[in-house]
All heavy atoms as an XYZ file, in Angstrom:
913
protein
N      42.270     10.722      7.216
C      41.888     12.017      6.684
C      40.921     11.865      5.504
O      39.976     12.630      5.390
C      43.163     12.773      6.280
C      42.906     14.178      5.868
S      42.447     15.140      7.304
C      42.868     16.716      6.754
N      41.188     10.872      4.656
C      40.329     10.638      3.502
C      38.914     10.255      3.957
O      37.932     10.724      3.375
C      40.922      9.542      2.607
C      40.082      9.164      1.384
C      39.944     10.373      0.463
C      40.699      7.995      0.662
N      38.810      9.436      4.998
C      37.494      9.022      5.492
C      36.711     10.213      6.047
O      35.494     10.277      5.879
C      37.657      7.949      6.570
C      38.242      6.635      6.063
S      37.283      5.942      4.703
C      35.818      5.430      5.551
N      37.389     11.132      6.690
C      36.727     12.336      7.208
C      36.188     13.177      6.056
O      35.050     13.673      6.112
C      37.700     13.145      8.087
C      38.011     12.359      9.361
C      37.098     14.514      8.425
C      39.085     12.973     10.222
N      36.956     13.327      4.992
C      36.511     14.099      3.822
C      35.316     13.422      3.136
O      34.355     14.091      2.733
C      37.650     14.285      2.827
C      38.694     15.250      3.335
O      38.426     16.081      4.195
N      39.909     15.146      2.814
N      35.367     12.101      3.011
C      34.245     11.374      2.406
C      32.993     11.512      3.273
O      31.895     11.761      2.770
C      34.612      9.893      2.183
C      35.673      9.783      1.078
C      33.382      9.077      1.816
C      36.255      8.400      0.907
N      33.174     11.363      4.578
C      32.035     11.523      5.498
C      31.456     12.923      5.427
O      30.231     13.101      5.429
N      32.311     13.941      5.344
C      31.842     15.323      5.223
C      31.077     15.550      3.931
O      30.037     16.214      3.908
N      31.568     14.986      2.821
C      30.894     15.124      1.531
C      29.534     14.445      1.555
O      28.558     14.986      1.022
C      31.766     14.553      0.411
N      29.453     13.267      2.189
C      28.164     12.572      2.295
C      27.176     13.360      3.153
O      25.982     13.442      2.838
C      28.358     11.171      2.863
C      29.062     10.172      1.943
C      29.319      8.867      2.682
C      28.245      9.928      0.686
N      27.666     13.964      4.219
C      26.807     14.781      5.071
C      26.291     16.010      4.311
O      25.105     16.348      4.404
C      27.567     15.217      6.323
C      26.767     16.033      7.341
C      25.560     15.247      7.838
C      27.635     16.434      8.497
N      27.133     16.635      3.548
C      26.714     17.791      2.741
C      25.664     17.362      1.724
O      24.657     18.046      1.525
C      27.931     18.452      2.055
C      28.801     19.141      3.105
C      27.492     19.429      0.971
C      30.141     19.616      2.584
N      25.868     16.214      1.075
C      24.896     15.712      0.094
C      23.555     15.428      0.761
O      22.494     15.749      0.204
C      25.440     14.452     -0.585
N      23.589     14.852      1.964
C      22.339     14.573      2.683
C      21.609     15.863      3.048
O      20.384     15.944      2.926
C      22.634     13.761      3.943
N      22.330     16.865      3.459
C      21.718     18.158      3.811
C      21.099     18.804      2.578
O      19.975     19.323      2.623
C      22.757     19.082      4.475
C      23.105     18.552      5.869
C      22.247     20.524      4.549
C      24.278     19.238      6.536
N      21.802     18.777      1.455
C      21.271     19.353      0.212
C      19.992     18.633     -0.194
O      18.994     19.255     -0.563
C      22.331     19.304     -0.905
C      23.439     20.324     -0.609
C      21.706     19.579     -2.276
C      24.636     20.217     -1.516
N      20.000     17.301     -0.114
C      18.806     16.540     -0.470
C      17.639     16.915      0.444
O      16.535     17.187     -0.016
C      19.084     15.029     -0.371
C      17.837     14.210     -0.496
C      17.227     14.005     -1.728
C      17.210     13.663      0.631
C      16.060     13.272     -1.842
C      16.048     12.936      0.525
C      15.475     12.739     -0.714
O      14.313     12.026     -0.801
N      17.878     16.895      1.760
C      16.792     17.113      2.726
C      16.167     18.502      2.617
O      14.958     18.653      2.643
C      17.306     16.874      4.141
C      16.214     16.991      5.170
C      16.007     18.014      6.034
C      15.174     16.057      5.413
N      14.911     17.775      6.813
C      14.377     16.569      6.457
C      14.835     14.823      4.855
C      13.271     15.903      6.942
C      13.720     14.163      5.346
C      12.959     14.710      6.376
N      16.984     19.524      2.458
C      16.449     20.891      2.484
C      16.069     21.450      1.116
O      15.285     22.385      1.035
C      17.430     21.826      3.182
C      17.463     21.625      4.671
C      18.496     20.932      5.264
C      16.453     22.100      5.478
C      18.529     20.732      6.635
C      16.461     21.901      6.844
C      17.505     21.215      7.426
N      16.619     20.901      0.018
C      16.333     21.497     -1.289
C      15.765     20.524     -2.309
O      15.019     20.940     -3.199
C      17.582     22.163     -1.864
C      17.961     23.395     -1.107
C      17.326     24.608     -1.112
C      19.046     23.519     -0.186
N      17.951     25.468     -0.259
C      19.017     24.842      0.324
C      20.047     22.669      0.252
C      19.927     25.312      1.238
C      20.956     23.140      1.162
C      20.890     24.450      1.645
N      16.048     19.262     -2.240
C      15.626     18.325     -3.281
C      14.492     17.401     -2.873
O      13.834     16.816     -3.721
C      16.833     17.474     -3.734
C      18.029     18.263     -4.284
C      19.161     17.310     -4.637
C      17.632     19.097     -5.482
N      14.252     17.262     -1.580
C      13.217     16.357     -1.085
C      11.835     16.824     -1.523
O      11.483     17.989     -1.368
C      13.289     16.281      0.442
C      12.143     15.533      1.077
C      12.088     14.155      1.009
C      11.120     16.207      1.726
C      11.039     13.454      1.587
C      10.075     15.520      2.312
C      10.040     14.145      2.236
O       9.001     13.476      2.801
N      11.057     15.909     -2.086
C       9.688     16.218     -2.502
C       8.722     15.507     -1.556
O       8.734     14.279     -1.458
C       9.421     15.736     -3.936
C      10.325     16.366     -4.966
C       9.980     17.796     -5.191
C      10.857     18.357     -6.291
N      10.847     19.750     -6.390
N       7.886     16.246     -0.817
C       6.969     15.605      0.131
C       5.875     14.818     -0.579
O       5.579     15.045     -1.750
C       6.388     16.783      0.903
C       6.522     17.937     -0.014
C       7.754     17.681     -0.844
N       5.273     13.902      0.175
C       4.153     13.129     -0.335
C       3.023     14.078     -0.724
O       2.748     15.050     -0.033
C       3.687     12.177      0.773
C       2.552     11.291      0.383
C       2.121     10.397      1.536
O       2.961     10.034      2.372
O       0.929     10.061      1.575
N       2.368     13.797     -1.869
C       1.319     14.673     -2.361
C      -0.028     13.954     -2.321
O      -0.105     12.750     -2.475
C       1.612     15.096     -3.795
C       2.886     15.887     -3.936
C       3.120     16.334     -5.365
O       2.211     16.332     -6.186
N       4.333     16.713     -5.666
N      -1.080     14.743     -2.105
C      -2.434     14.191     -2.126
C      -3.405     15.259     -2.606
O      -3.114     16.446     -2.535
C      -2.854     13.664     -0.731
O      -4.047     12.909     -0.866
C      -3.082     14.789      0.238
N      -4.541     14.802     -3.097
C      -5.602     15.723     -3.493
C      -6.847     15.353     -2.700
O      -7.213     14.178     -2.619
C      -5.896     15.626     -4.984
C      -6.997     16.573     -5.409
C      -6.946     16.919     -6.868
O      -6.005     16.591     -7.556
N      -7.970     17.604     -7.330
N      -7.480     16.349     -2.124
C      -8.677     16.122     -1.323
C      -9.909     16.549     -2.092
O      -9.988     17.673     -2.566
C      -8.584     16.915     -0.018
O      -9.795     16.804      0.683
N     -10.856     15.638     -2.208
C     -12.108     15.958     -2.898
C     -13.101     16.686     -1.988
O     -13.918     17.456     -2.459
C     -12.753     14.683     -3.438
C     -11.892     14.028     -4.512
O     -11.206     14.753     -5.253
O     -11.906     12.787     -4.603
N     -12.992     16.437     -0.676
C     -13.935     17.050      0.261
C     -13.294     18.110      1.160
O     -13.922     18.596      2.099
C     -14.612     15.987      1.121
C     -13.616     15.208      1.982
O     -12.403     15.445      1.869
O     -14.077     14.348      2.752
N     -12.036     18.481      0.866
C     -11.286     19.495      1.623
C     -11.082     19.102      3.081
O     -10.945     19.959      3.951
C     -11.931     20.873      1.531
C     -11.567     21.575      0.240
O     -11.042     20.967     -0.683
N     -11.831     22.855      0.168
N     -11.035     17.784      3.352
C     -10.726     17.283      4.690
C      -9.534     16.332      4.555
O      -9.599     15.372      3.792
C     -11.911     16.538      5.293
C     -13.096     17.442      5.561
C     -14.253     16.688      6.154
C     -15.420     17.645      6.364
N     -16.580     16.978      6.937
N      -8.469     16.622      5.295
C      -7.240     15.833      5.183
C      -6.669     15.580      6.574
O      -6.687     16.468      7.421
C      -6.181     16.559      4.321
C      -4.904     15.764      4.219
C      -6.718     16.884      2.945
N      -6.172     14.361      6.782
C      -5.435     14.050      8.000
C      -3.949     14.072      7.677
O      -3.511     13.435      6.714
C      -5.835     12.656      8.544
O      -7.219     12.684      8.884
C      -5.015     12.304      9.776
N      -3.197     14.820      8.467
C      -1.764     14.986      8.256
C      -1.033     14.383      9.449
O      -1.303     14.748     10.594
C      -1.396     16.478      8.116
C      -2.150     17.085      6.930
C       0.115     16.649      7.961
C      -2.051     18.595      6.852
N      -0.117     13.456      9.179
C       0.683     12.837     10.227
C       1.958     13.652     10.403
O       2.653     13.955      9.435
C       1.028     11.371      9.881
C       1.925     10.758     10.942
C      -0.252     10.558      9.707
N       2.264     14.014     11.645
C       3.485     14.764     11.968
C       4.438     13.766     12.620
O       4.238     13.359     13.762
C       3.194     15.928     12.940
C       4.447     16.735     13.206
C       2.075     16.804     12.410
N       5.471     13.351     11.871
C       6.382     12.330     12.383
C       7.729     12.398     11.677
O       7.782     12.672     10.468
C       5.761     10.942     12.191
C       6.436      9.867     13.020
O       7.120     10.206     13.996
O       6.247      8.679     12.700
N       8.781     12.148     12.405
C      10.143     12.088     11.864
C      10.538     13.332     11.065
O      11.173     13.236     10.030
C      10.333     10.831     11.010
C      10.286      9.576     11.834
O      10.771      9.545     12.964
N       9.678      8.533     11.289
N      10.129     14.473     11.520
C      10.554     15.724     10.893
C       9.802     16.139      9.654
O      10.225     17.057      8.956
N       8.678     15.477      9.337
C       7.928     15.830      8.126
C       6.426     15.783      8.398
O       5.954     15.151      9.341
C       8.251     14.880      6.945
C       9.690     15.027      6.499
C       7.942     13.446      7.272
N       5.689     16.465      7.525
C       4.246     16.357      7.471
C       3.923     15.375      6.343
O       4.458     15.491      5.242
C       3.598     17.701      7.126
C       3.758     18.782      8.175
C       4.369     19.990      7.865
C       3.272     18.610      9.459
C       4.494     20.995      8.809
C       3.392     19.614     10.407
C       4.010     20.794     10.072
O       4.116     21.786     11.016
N       3.058     14.387      6.625
C       2.663     13.421      5.597
C       1.154     13.430      5.484
O       0.487     13.063      6.455
C       3.124     12.011      5.982
C       4.608     11.838      5.992
C       4.955     10.426      6.396
C       6.455     10.287      6.552
N       6.829      8.965      7.021
N       0.558     13.851      4.409
C       1.195     14.385      3.212
C       1.646     15.826      3.446
O       1.095     16.537      4.285
C       0.096     14.325      2.161
C      -1.177     14.427      2.941
C      -0.896     13.758      4.270
N       2.633     16.233      2.688
C       3.186     17.571      2.833
C       2.770     18.518      1.728
O       3.062     19.705      1.776
N       2.104     17.997      0.693
C       1.662     18.822     -0.433
C       0.216     18.413     -0.707
O      -0.045     17.291     -1.134
C       2.553     18.539     -1.653
C       2.346     19.477     -2.783
N       1.409     19.255     -3.745
C       2.946     20.640     -3.089
C       1.449     20.248     -4.622
N       2.373     21.103     -4.231
N      -0.710     19.334     -0.442
C      -2.131     18.996     -0.477
C      -2.858     19.926     -1.440
O      -2.748     21.145     -1.329
C      -2.753     19.134      0.931
C      -1.982     18.256      1.915
C      -4.228     18.798      0.906
C      -2.215     18.609      3.353
N      -3.618     19.329     -2.359
C      -4.441     20.114     -3.275
C      -5.875     20.091     -2.768
O      -6.420     19.035     -2.453
C      -4.369     19.520     -4.683
C      -2.999     19.653     -5.306
C      -2.973     19.086     -6.702
C      -1.569     19.209     -7.265
N      -1.474     18.608     -8.603
N      -6.468     21.288     -2.678
C      -7.837     21.441     -2.194
C      -8.637     22.291     -3.171
O      -8.060     22.994     -4.007
C      -7.880     22.072     -0.777
C      -7.229     21.162      0.245
C      -7.236     23.431     -0.759
N      -9.948     22.255     -3.038
C     -10.829     23.046     -3.886
C     -10.892     24.487     -3.376
O     -10.825     24.732     -2.175
C     -12.232     22.444     -3.904
N     -11.004     25.428     -4.303
C     -11.116     26.842     -3.932
C     -12.508     27.147     -3.397
O     -13.467     26.420     -3.648
C     -10.788     27.781     -5.134
C      -9.372     27.613     -5.576
C     -11.742     27.558     -6.273
N     -12.591     28.238     -2.647
C     -13.847     28.772     -2.123
C     -14.635     27.783     -1.266
O     -15.865     27.839     -1.227
C     -14.724     29.308     -3.263
C     -14.018     30.412     -4.023
O     -13.325     31.234     -3.450
N     -14.179     30.419     -5.340
N     -13.924     26.866     -0.587
C     -14.561     25.933      0.345
C     -13.694     25.867      1.597
O     -12.480     25.917      1.522
C     -14.661     24.530     -0.262
C     -15.607     24.433     -1.442
C     -15.514     23.080     -2.096
C     -16.510     22.123     -1.490
N     -16.481     20.805     -2.181
N     -14.354     25.756      2.750
C     -13.616     25.628      4.003
C     -12.723     24.377      3.948
O     -13.102     23.354      3.383
C     -14.593     25.509      5.163
C     -13.923     25.368      6.510
C     -14.910     25.198      7.649
O     -15.597     24.155      7.670
O     -14.995     26.091      8.487
N     -11.528     24.473      4.550
C     -10.582     23.355      4.597
C     -10.451     22.907      6.048
O     -10.247     23.718      6.942
C      -9.196     23.775      4.050
C      -8.210     22.630      4.141
C      -9.320     24.285      2.616
N     -10.575     21.602      6.285
C     -10.433     21.046      7.626
C      -9.238     20.097      7.618
O      -9.239     19.089      6.913
C     -11.710     20.285      8.057
C     -11.513     19.693      9.443
C     -12.915     21.215      8.038
N      -8.219     20.464      8.387
C      -7.012     19.648      8.495
C      -6.967     19.040      9.899
O      -7.106     19.773     10.884
C      -5.766     20.487      8.250
C      -5.704     21.231      6.906
C      -4.474     22.124      6.864
C      -5.685     20.249      5.758
N      -6.748     17.751      9.982
C      -6.594     17.068     11.270
C      -5.159     16.592     11.361
O      -4.704     15.824     10.507
C      -7.563     15.882     11.385
O      -8.886     16.360     11.215
C      -7.430     15.222     12.748
N      -4.448     17.066     12.368
C      -3.040     16.704     12.551
C      -2.929     15.580     13.571
O      -3.470     15.674     14.671
C      -2.235     17.919     13.013
C      -2.031     18.938     11.942
C      -2.981     19.912     11.692
C      -0.876     18.935     11.169
C      -2.795     20.851     10.700
C      -0.673     19.870     10.176
C      -1.644     20.833      9.943
N      -2.224     14.520     13.187
C      -1.931     13.390     14.074
C      -0.447     13.504     14.438
O       0.428     13.103     13.692
C      -2.218     12.070     13.343
C      -1.956     10.852     14.217
O      -1.620     11.023     15.412
O      -2.070      9.737     13.688
N      -0.189     14.087     15.602
C       1.191     14.345     16.022
C       1.774     13.117     16.710
O       1.364     12.754     17.804
C       1.252     15.562     16.940
C       2.651     15.881     17.387
C       2.695     17.106     18.259
N       4.017     17.237     18.845
C       4.245     17.765     20.020
N       3.252     18.271     20.726
N       5.472     17.824     20.491
N       2.765     12.507     16.068
C       3.462     11.355     16.629
C       4.869     11.717     17.084
O       5.506     10.961     17.778
C       3.520     10.229     15.601
C       2.155      9.703     15.235
C       2.233      8.579     14.264
C       0.827      8.077     13.964
N       0.837      6.937     13.073
N       5.353     12.868     16.636
C       6.714     13.323     16.931
C       6.675     14.194     18.185
O       5.973     15.195     18.229
C       7.241     14.118     15.737
C       8.727     14.334     15.756
O       9.314     14.320     16.855
O       9.309     14.518     14.671
N       7.470     13.820     19.198
C       7.468     14.585     20.451
C       8.448     15.755     20.449
O       8.564     16.460     21.450
C       7.788     13.653     21.627
O       9.088     13.113     21.474
N       9.115     15.982     19.331
C      10.068     17.093     19.246
C       9.349     18.423     19.475
O       8.207     18.608     19.039
C      10.753     17.116     17.887
N       9.999     19.366     20.188
C       9.361     20.657     20.456
C       8.943     21.403     19.181
O       7.942     22.118     19.192
C      10.442     21.439     21.207
C      11.328     20.409     21.788
C      11.298     19.249     20.834
N       9.663     21.204     18.102
C       9.343     21.906     16.862
C       8.002     21.429     16.287
O       7.326     22.171     15.596
C      10.459     21.721     15.830
S      10.320     22.844     14.436
N       7.625     20.191     16.576
C       6.364     19.643     16.048
C       5.148     20.144     16.814
O       4.016     19.845     16.458
C       6.415     18.121     16.096
N       5.374     20.929     17.852
C       4.298     21.348     18.747
C       3.358     22.378     18.145
O       2.204     22.484     18.546
C       4.923     21.903     20.023
C       3.940     22.200     21.104
C       4.611     22.614     22.408
O       5.834     22.442     22.549
O       3.900     23.139     23.263
N       3.839     23.156     17.178
C       3.022     24.232     16.616
C       3.015     24.162     15.096
O       4.040     23.903     14.480
C       3.573     25.604     17.050
O       3.613     25.657     18.472
C       2.706     26.748     16.543
N       1.854     24.407     14.499
C       1.765     24.540     13.051
C       1.319     25.978     12.759
O       0.455     26.523     13.442
C       0.814     23.505     12.417
C      -0.611     23.673     12.894
C       0.885     23.571     10.900
N       1.968     26.589     11.767
C       1.724     27.999     11.429
C       1.342     28.100      9.951
O       1.983     27.492      9.096
C       2.999     28.845     11.691
C       2.760     30.299     11.321
C       3.443     28.714     13.133
N       0.308     28.873      9.669
C      -0.106     29.198      8.306
C       0.126     30.693      8.131
O      -0.771     31.502      8.414
C      -1.585     28.854      8.096
C      -1.885     27.384      8.229
C      -2.109     26.818      9.484
C      -1.920     26.573      7.120
C      -2.380     25.474      9.614
C      -2.198     25.212      7.238
C      -2.416     24.675      8.484
N       1.334     31.107      7.698
C       1.688     32.528      7.721
C       0.811     33.421      6.835
O       0.470     34.527      7.235
C       3.142     32.554      7.260
C       3.380     31.260      6.580
C       2.423     30.277      7.187
N       0.424     32.955      5.643
C      -0.389     33.804      4.770
C      -1.795     34.014      5.328
O      -2.464     34.983      4.981
C      -0.498     33.199      3.357
C       0.793     33.210      2.579
C       1.446     31.826      2.560
O       1.345     31.072      3.507
N       2.121     31.521      1.474
N      -2.244     33.103      6.192
C      -3.583     33.197      6.760
C      -3.577     33.742      8.177
O      -4.630     33.915      8.787
C      -4.249     31.813      6.742
C      -4.331     31.143      5.370
C      -4.822     29.712      5.506
C      -5.220     31.945      4.437
N      -2.393     33.985      8.724
C      -2.223     34.480     10.088
C      -2.906     33.553     11.104
O      -3.619     34.002     11.999
C      -2.744     35.917     10.204
C      -2.199     36.618     11.442
O      -1.087     36.273     11.879
O      -2.890     37.503     11.979
N      -2.653     32.235     10.926
C      -3.228     31.222     11.804
C      -2.100     30.360     12.353
O      -1.196     29.968     11.618
C      -4.231     30.325     11.033
C      -5.438     31.148     10.575
C      -4.676     29.135     11.870
C      -6.390     30.399      9.674
N      -2.155     30.080     13.653
C      -1.247     29.107     14.248
C      -2.015     28.269     15.246
O      -3.015     28.717     15.814
C      -0.045     29.794     14.904
O      -0.454     30.513     16.035
N      -1.555     27.045     15.463
C      -2.260     26.128     16.354
C      -1.232     25.273     17.076
O      -0.288     24.777     16.474
C      -3.196     25.246     15.524
C      -3.773     24.061     16.219
C      -5.095     24.362     16.815
C      -5.690     23.050     17.378
N      -6.877     23.226     18.098
N      -1.404     25.127     18.381
C      -0.570     24.226     19.169
C      -1.135     22.820     19.019
O      -2.333     22.609     19.167
C      -0.569     24.649     20.649
O      -0.042     25.972     20.746
C       0.281     23.717     21.477
N      -0.254     21.868     18.725
C      -0.663     20.493     18.489
C      -0.329     19.620     19.704
O       0.821     19.542     20.116
C       0.048     19.925     17.257
C      -0.119     20.698     15.947
C       0.706     20.064     14.847
C      -1.582     20.768     15.550
N      -1.334     18.974     20.242
C      -1.120     18.016     21.329
C      -0.644     16.697     20.706
O      -0.865     16.445     19.516
C      -2.406     17.801     22.097
N      -0.018     15.853     21.516
C       0.377     14.533     21.016
C      -0.880     13.742     20.664
O      -1.908     13.849     21.335
C       1.182     13.780     22.075
C       2.576     14.318     22.297
S       3.643     14.211     20.846
C       3.819     12.457     20.669
N      -0.815     12.967     19.591
C      -1.944     12.154     19.145
C      -2.777     12.871     18.097
O      -2.436     13.955     17.630
N      -3.855     12.225     17.725
C      -4.720     12.824     16.703
C      -5.784     13.691     17.344
O      -5.834     13.853     18.539
C      -5.345     11.733     15.830
C      -6.187     10.748     16.620
O      -6.252     10.886     17.852
O      -6.777      9.840     16.004
N      -6.629     14.265     16.532
C      -7.680     15.113     17.055
C      -7.318     16.587     17.092
O      -8.055     17.399     17.628
N      -6.174     16.957     16.533
C      -5.774     18.370     16.445
C      -6.344     18.936     15.148
O      -5.748     18.809     14.089
C      -4.247     18.484     16.438
C      -3.617     17.977     17.703
O      -3.780     18.568     18.753
N      -2.922     16.855     17.613
N      -7.505     19.538     15.241
C      -8.197     20.018     14.039
C      -7.949     21.507     13.830
O      -8.049     22.298     14.768
C      -9.705     19.764     14.161
O      -9.914     18.354     14.337
C     -10.442     20.218     12.916
N      -7.622     21.840     12.583
C      -7.450     23.242     12.178
C      -8.439     23.501     11.057
O      -8.396     22.827     10.019
C      -6.004     23.524     11.703
C      -5.869     24.960     11.256
C      -5.001     23.185     12.790
N      -9.330     24.464     11.264
C     -10.285     24.834     10.227
C      -9.795     26.118      9.567
O      -9.569     27.115     10.240
C     -11.681     25.023     10.805
C     -12.283     23.742     11.304
C     -13.690     23.930     11.792
C     -14.233     22.594     12.278
N     -15.615     22.700     12.725
N      -9.652     26.052      8.250
C      -9.207     27.214      7.485
C     -10.392     27.780      6.719
O     -11.254     27.021      6.265
C      -8.096     26.812      6.503
C      -6.865     26.132      7.127
C      -5.895     25.724      6.036
C      -6.189     27.041      8.125
N     -10.434     29.079      6.545
C     -11.543     29.675      5.785
C     -11.467     29.277      4.323
O     -10.469     28.720      3.872
C     -11.304     31.179      5.958
C      -9.834     31.301      6.206
C      -9.445     30.072      6.970
N     -12.520     29.553      3.594
C     -12.520     29.293      2.154
C     -11.331     30.006      1.530
O     -11.104     31.189      1.774
C     -13.823     29.770      1.538
N     -10.556     29.261      0.749
C      -9.317     29.811      0.177
C      -9.506     30.218     -1.271
O     -10.174     29.530     -2.042
C      -8.200     28.756      0.252
C      -7.849     28.237      1.639
C      -6.826     27.111      1.534
C      -7.320     29.354      2.507
N      -8.892     31.337     -1.628
C      -8.838     31.732     -3.021
C      -7.763     30.890     -3.697
O      -6.905     30.294     -3.031
C      -8.484     33.215     -3.133
C      -9.535     34.143     -2.555
C      -9.131     35.603     -2.657
O      -8.098     35.909     -3.289
O      -9.854     36.440     -2.096
N      -7.760     30.845     -5.010
C      -6.762     30.071     -5.751
C      -5.358     30.576     -5.393
O      -5.120     31.770     -5.304
C      -7.001     30.196     -7.252
N      -4.462     29.635     -5.153
C      -3.086     30.000     -4.824
C      -2.428     28.949     -3.953
O      -2.991     27.887     -3.687
N      -1.205     29.246     -3.531
C      -0.438     28.335     -2.691
C      -0.292     28.925     -1.291
O      -0.023     30.119     -1.145
C       0.942     28.086     -3.289
C       0.878     27.355     -4.619
C       2.255     27.003     -5.160
O       3.279     27.433     -4.597
O       2.300     26.263     -6.167
N      -0.493     28.103     -0.291
C      -0.436     28.521      1.102
C       0.515     27.585      1.856
O       0.281     26.382      1.920
C      -1.833     28.465      1.734
C      -2.842     29.342      1.027
C      -3.568     28.866     -0.068
C      -3.038     30.650      1.429
C      -4.479     29.676     -0.725
C      -3.959     31.470      0.778
C      -4.660     30.977     -0.301
O      -5.563     31.775     -0.950
N       1.578     28.152      2.383
C       2.555     27.373      3.125
C       2.058     27.103      4.530
O       1.302     27.885      5.104
C       3.888     28.127      3.221
C       4.515     28.375      1.861
O       4.420     27.493      1.004
O       5.103     29.450      1.659
N       2.511     25.994      5.105
C       2.359     25.764      6.536
C       3.638     25.112      7.035
O       4.326     24.409      6.298
C       1.106     24.952      6.880
C       1.023     23.566      6.297
C       1.411     22.464      7.040
C       0.524     23.360      5.022
C       1.305     21.178      6.522
C       0.414     22.089      4.489
C       0.810     20.990      5.249
N       3.996     25.419      8.272
C       5.252     24.927      8.823
C       5.232     25.023     10.339
O       4.328     25.602     10.933
C       6.440     25.703      8.248
C       6.331     27.185      8.377
N       6.510     27.870      9.565
C       6.016     28.129      7.452
C       6.351     29.162      9.362
N       6.040     29.353      8.089
N       6.259     24.441     10.961
C       6.413     24.584     12.404
C       6.986     25.965     12.693
O       7.346     26.699     11.764
C       7.325     23.489     12.960
S       9.040     23.612     12.438
N       7.100     26.324     13.964
C       7.571     27.669     14.293
C       9.009     27.911     13.876
O       9.415     29.053     13.667
C       7.370     27.974     15.793
C       8.235     27.166     16.723
C       7.580     25.885     17.189
O       6.693     25.356     16.544
N       8.029     25.370     18.309
N       9.812     26.861     13.709
C      11.206     27.022     13.291
C      11.376     26.767     11.793
O      12.490     26.798     11.276
C      12.101     26.073     14.086
C      12.147     26.425     15.562
S      13.107     25.255     16.539
C      14.708     25.405     15.790
N      10.301     26.476     11.085
C      10.275     26.201      9.655
C      11.119     24.985      9.265
O      11.688     24.925      8.181
C      10.696     27.437      8.850
C       9.750     28.589      9.046
C      10.045     29.757      8.150
O      10.599     29.594      7.070
N       9.678     30.949      8.573
N      11.197     24.003     10.165
C      11.905     22.774      9.854
C      10.933     21.750      9.246
O      11.302     20.992      8.366
C      12.578     22.212     11.099
C      13.683     23.116     11.616
S      14.431     22.556     13.137
C      15.316     21.137     12.581
N       9.712     21.697      9.731
C       8.658     20.880      9.150
C       7.939     21.804      8.172
O       7.520     22.894      8.547
C       7.656     20.440     10.208
C       8.191     19.553     11.307
C       9.115     20.020     12.220
C       7.733     18.262     11.447
C       9.581     19.213     13.241
C       8.190     17.450     12.472
C       9.115     17.931     13.367
O       9.566     17.137     14.374
N       7.786     21.371      6.924
C       7.178     22.257      5.919
C       6.122     21.516      5.109
O       6.260     20.336      4.829
C       8.239     22.782      4.961
C       9.261     23.674      5.614
C      10.278     24.172      4.612
C      11.306     25.038      5.305
N      12.277     25.583      4.375
N       5.086     22.269      4.748
C       4.042     21.739      3.889
C       3.442     22.847      3.033
O       3.764     24.026      3.221
N       2.591     22.452      2.100
C       1.995     23.438      1.200
C       0.576     23.001      0.851
O       0.334     21.846      0.536
C       2.843     23.545     -0.064
C       2.373     24.637     -1.012
C       3.301     24.777     -2.205
C       4.680     25.212     -1.832
N       4.862     26.621     -1.594
N      -0.347     23.953      0.941
C      -1.718     23.770      0.455
C      -1.809     24.469     -0.887
O      -1.400     25.626     -1.025
C      -2.715     24.420      1.399
C      -3.058     23.724      2.698
C      -3.935     24.634      3.543
C      -3.747     22.423      2.435
N      -2.362     23.793     -1.866
C      -2.578     24.386     -3.187
C      -4.075     24.405     -3.430
O      -4.703     23.345     -3.571
C      -1.844     23.604     -4.297
C      -2.120     24.238     -5.649
C      -0.350     23.532     -4.021
N      -4.652     25.588     -3.469
C      -6.085     25.745     -3.738
C      -6.249     25.979     -5.235
O      -5.694     26.928     -5.774
C      -6.669     26.900     -2.939
N      -7.000     25.086     -5.875
C      -7.233     25.226     -7.325
C      -8.607     24.759     -7.718
O      -9.258     24.063     -7.022
C      -6.170     24.474     -8.115
C      -6.028     23.021     -7.778
C      -4.912     22.370     -8.554
O      -4.059     23.025     -9.119
N      -4.899     21.074     -8.574
C-alpha cells in the first residue's frame, strides 16, 4: 500500500512539472526564420522571440507520429496548418505587432509561444 501511495505522489509531481512548471527551450531569431522540431510531445524551441512588423517564417520538422502532432494552430492569428512527417512544413505568418502569440496542437498538448518585440 505504501508503494502505491509513493508511486501516486511521484506521478502527481510529474504531471505538475510537465503541465505547469516545465519551461520550453527559448531562442531569438534575428531574421524571423526559425526551424521548430516537433518530437516527444514538445516543440523545440517552444519560446521564440521575433522582430515586430516583419513577416515570420516557421519551418516545422515533424518527427513525432502522434495524431496530436499533425496540426499546429495559431489561435490569435486564426491560422492552422497540417504538418506532414519530416521537415519542409513551412508556415508564413504576417508581420506581427508587439505581443505574445500562442501556438499549439489541436488538443493543446504541444504548446509554444511567439514573442514579437
